[in-house]
C-alpha positions in Angstrom: -33.4 73.9 24.0 -33.0 70.7 25.9 -31.7 67.7 23.9 -33.9 64.7 24.3 -31.9 61.6 25.2 -32.5 58.5 23.0 -34.8 55.8 24.4 -32.8 53.1 26.1 -32.9 49.7 24.3 -35.6 47.4 25.5 -35.1 43.8 26.5 -36.4 42.7 23.1 -34.0 45.0 21.2 -31.1 43.4 23.0 -32.3 39.9 22.3 -32.7 40.8 18.6 -29.2 42.2 18.4 -27.8 39.0 20.0 -29.7 36.8 17.5 -28.5 38.9 14.6 -24.8 38.8 15.8 -25.1 35.0 16.2 -26.5 34.6 12.6 -23.7 36.7 11.2 -21.1 34.6 13.0 -22.7 31.4 11.6 -22.7 32.8 8.1 -19.0 33.7 8.4 -18.1 30.3 9.8 -20.0 28.5 7.0 -18.4 30.6 4.3 -14.9 30.0 5.8 -15.5 26.2 6.0 -16.6 26.1 2.4 -13.7 28.1 1.0 -11.6 25.9 -1.3 -8.1 25.2 -0.1 -5.6 26.5 -2.5 -2.8 24.0 -3.1 -0.1 24.1 -5.7 -0.3 21.7 -8.6 1.9 18.6 -8.4 5.2 19.1 -10.1 5.5 17.7 -13.6 7.5 14.5 -13.9 11.1 14.9 -15.0 11.5 14.3 -18.7 12.2 10.8 -20.0 15.8 10.3 -21.1 16.9 13.2 -18.9 16.5 13.0 -15.2 13.3 11.2 -14.8 15.0 8.4 -12.9 16.4 10.7 -10.3 13.4 9.9 -8.1 14.2 7.9 -5.0 10.6 6.5 -4.9 8.0 5.9 -7.5 4.5 5.1 -6.4 2.1 3.4 -8.9 -1.6 3.1 -9.0 -2.7 -0.4 -10.2 -6.0 -0.7 -12.1 -5.7 1.2 -15.4 -2.1 2.1 -14.7 -0.3 -1.2 -14.4 -3.1 -3.7 -15.2 -6.3 -4.0 -17.1 -9.2 -6.4 -16.7 -9.2 -9.7 -18.5 -13.0 -9.5 -18.8 -12.9 -6.2 -20.7 -14.9 -4.4 -18.0 -13.8 -1.1 -16.7 -13.4 -2.4 -13.1 -12.5 -5.9 -11.8 -15.4 -8.3 -11.8 -13.4 -10.7 -9.6 -10.2 -10.3 -7.6 -8.3 -12.3 -10.3 -9.8 -10.3 -13.2 -6.5 -8.6 -14.2 -3.6 -8.9 -16.5 -0.5 -6.7 -17.2 -0.8 -3.8 -19.6 1.9 -3.8 -22.3 5.4 -2.7 -21.3 4.6 -2.5 -17.6 6.3 -5.6 -16.2 9.5 -5.1 -18.1 9.6 -1.4 -17.2 9.1 -2.1 -13.5 11.8 -4.7 -13.4 14.2 -2.2 -15.1 13.4 0.5 -12.5 14.0 -2.1 -9.8 17.4 -3.0 -11.2 18.3 0.7 -11.3 17.9 0.8 -7.5 14.7 2.9 -7.5 12.3 2.1 -4.8 8.8 1.0 -6.0 5.5 1.2 -4.2 1.9 0.6 -4.9 -1.0 2.8 -3.8 -4.4 1.5 -4.8 -8.1 2.1 -3.9 -10.0 -1.2 -3.8 -13.4 0.0 -2.9 -15.1 -3.0 -4.4 -14.4 -4.8 -1.2 -16.4 -2.1 0.7 -19.5 -3.0 -1.4 -19.1 -6.8 -1.2 -18.1 -7.3 -4.8 -14.8 -8.9 -3.8 -13.3 -10.3 -0.6 -10.4 -8.5 1.0 -8.3 -11.7 1.3 -8.8 -12.4 -2.4 -7.8 -8.9 -3.5 -4.7 -9.0 -1.2 -3.7 -12.4 -2.6 -3.9 -11.1 -6.2 -2.0 -7.9 -5.5 0.6 -9.9 -3.7 1.1 -12.0 -6.8 1.4 -8.9 -8.9 4.0 -7.3 -6.5 6.1 -10.5 -6.5 6.2 -10.6 -10.3 7.3 -7.0 -10.6 9.7 -6.8 -7.6 7.7 -4.6 -5.2 8.4 -5.7 -1.7 5.5 -6.6 0.6 6.2 -3.4 2.6 5.6 -1.4 -0.5 2.0 -2.3 -1.0 -0.6 0.2 0.2 -4.3 -0.6 -0.1 -7.4 1.3 0.9 -10.5 -0.9 1.1 -12.7 1.8 2.7 -15.3 3.9 1.0 -17.6 6.6 2.5 -20.7 5.0 0.9 -19.8 1.4 1.6 -22.6 -1.1 2.1 -20.5 -3.1 4.5 -20.3 -1.2 7.8 -16.8 -2.1 8.7 -15.5 -0.4 5.6 -17.8 2.6 5.7 -15.8 5.7 6.7 -14.1 8.6 5.0 -10.5 7.4 5.1 -7.5 9.8 4.7 -5.7 6.9 2.9 -8.2 6.8 0.1 -7.1 8.7 -3.0 -7.5 11.6 -3.8 -6.4 12.0 -0.2 -2.7 11.7 0.4 -2.6 9.1 3.2 -1.2 6.2 1.3 1.4 8.3 -0.5 2.5 9.9 2.8 2.8 6.5 4.4 5.0 5.3 1.5 7.3 8.3 1.6 7.7 7.9 5.4 8.4 4.1 5.1 10.9 4.6 2.2 12.5 7.7 3.8 11.7 9.8 0.7 10.9 13.5 0.6 8.0 14.7 -1.6 10.5 16.2 -4.1 12.2 12.8 -4.4 8.9 11.0 -5.1 6.8 10.5 -8.2 3.3 9.2 -8.4 2.2 7.5 -11.6 -1.5 7.0 -12.3 -4.4 7.1 -14.8 -7.2 8.8 -13.0 -8.0 12.3 -11.6 -7.8 11.0 -8.0 -4.2 9.9 -8.6 -3.4 13.4 -9.8 -5.1 14.9 -6.8 -3.4 12.5 -4.4 0.0 13.6 -5.7 -1.0 17.2 -5.4 -2.2 16.7 -1.8 1.0 14.9 -0.9 3.2 17.5 -2.5 5.0 15.1 -4.9 5.4 15.0 -8.7 2.9 13.3 -10.9 3.0 11.5 -14.3 0.1 10.1 -16.3 0.7 6.4 -16.9 0.5 6.8 -20.7 3.3 9.3 -20.6 5.5 7.4 -18.2 5.3 4.1 -20.0 5.3 5.7 -23.5 1.8 4.4 -24.6 0.4 5.6 -27.9 
């Protein structure tokens, strides 16, 4: 008995297969793009009284870590709405005397929404740095925000925590490797920035011994 050969695919069959293959590729691309990046947790800070001060560079967040608002609000109402938290100034000066390099990495997104002027924020942070011994080159500020209302500041900046840009800049400028660097902060984005930069992290309350 003769075997009947299958019908050759029609033009529409071929087009349907191409469309299906394209859809599958798009589904795979979307799935891969949305896959979470697995990164190691930041190393815990070395223990106080042991080798904690073996770090070559310590990077500090500002608001909630070194300072608090004078107004009692969660965030600054004005650029000069700040005061030192207990123990901070003395501790920073001690670290400076020990030869540890100090840097500041702070998001100041209030500027991006017009709540404060960039020049005013910079002026106040410069005062703070002079009081605690952080050199002008050790101050890293990100004013940008992806939802800013002022266009010049509206973009997704790699320097804005939780991204690692400011921390990487500091490590490069101070010639410190990630395993020689400690980030101290009080918010999840500080923790994430340390993780993304590959350096150790300490919560401010632990570092300064707050109770």
